[in-house]
C-alpha positions as CSV (number, residue, x, y, z in Angstrom):
1,M,61.2,64.2,25.0
2,D,60.8,60.5,24.6
3,K,63.1,58.8,27.1
4,N,62.3,54.6,26.4
5,L,65.2,53.0,26.5
6,S,64.2,49.9,24.2
7,T,66.7,47.7,22.5
8,G,67.6,49.9,19.6
9,H,65.1,53.0,20.1
10,A,67.2,56.2,19.3
11,I,66.0,59.3,21.4
12,T,65.5,62.4,20.0
13,H,67.1,65.4,21.7
14,G,69.9,63.2,23.1
15,S,70.2,60.1,22.1
16,T,70.9,56.6,23.7
17,R,71.6,53.4,21.7
18,V,71.7,49.6,23.3
19,N,74.0,47.1,21.9
20,L,73.2,43.8,23.1
21,G,75.2,41.6,21.0
22,G,76.9,38.3,22.2
23,D,75.7,35.3,23.8
24,A,72.8,36.0,25.8
25,T,73.6,32.9,27.9
26,E,76.7,33.9,29.1
27,P,77.2,36.4,32.4
28,R,77.2,40.1,31.0
29,E,77.8,43.4,32.4
30,F,76.5,46.7,30.6
31,H,78.9,49.7,30.2
32,V,77.3,53.3,29.6
33,T,79.4,55.5,27.6
34,Y,78.1,59.0,27.7
35,L,79.1,62.5,27.4
36,D,79.4,64.4,30.6
37,T,77.9,67.6,29.9
38,D,79.5,69.5,32.9
39,C,82.8,68.9,31.7
40,G,82.4,68.1,28.0
41,L,84.4,64.4,28.5
42,I,83.5,61.1,27.6
43,R,83.5,58.8,30.6
44,T,82.0,55.1,31.2
45,E,80.2,53.5,34.0
46,A,79.8,49.7,34.3
47,F,76.7,48.0,36.1
48,D,75.4,44.5,36.6
49,S,72.0,45.0,35.1
50,L,70.3,46.7,32.2
51,P,67.6,48.3,34.1
52,E,70.2,50.1,36.0
53,A,72.5,50.7,33.2
54,E,69.3,52.3,31.4
55,R,68.6,54.5,34.3
56,F,71.5,55.9,34.5
57,A,72.0,56.5,30.6
58,S,68.7,58.4,31.0
59,R,69.9,60.4,33.4
60,Q,72.9,61.6,31.1
61,V,70.7,62.2,28.2
62,S,69.7,65.7,28.8
63,G,69.0,68.5,26.6
64,E,69.9,68.5,23.0
65,D,74.0,67.4,23.3
66,G,73.7,64.6,25.6
67,W,73.9,61.0,24.7
68,A,74.7,57.6,26.1
69,I,75.8,54.4,24.6
70,I,75.1,51.1,26.5
71,D,76.8,48.2,25.4
72,A,76.5,44.3,27.1
73,V,79.9,42.8,26.9
74,P,80.9,39.6,29.0
75,A,81.6,39.8,32.6
76,E,84.9,40.2,33.6
77,Q,86.4,37.3,35.6
78,G,87.2,38.9,38.6
79,R,83.6,40.5,38.8
80,L,82.2,37.1,38.4
81,A,84.2,35.8,41.6
82,A,82.6,38.6,43.6
């Protein structure tokens, strides 16, 4: 099973998609939306860097039913001040 999470790379036996849209110069955070296979719910977690988001998403893509999507979104003003 290939779990390399390069931009736009789909994984067989579970899948991950990375959306890096928007202006690359603005501060961004990375939201991972994934299927929690333990309870069957769709959840979202936020990360400050793409490598952190990719590591988390990779752990969520287990088995044939697991999937995760990473979205780069503008950082919220409250998080920028922290």
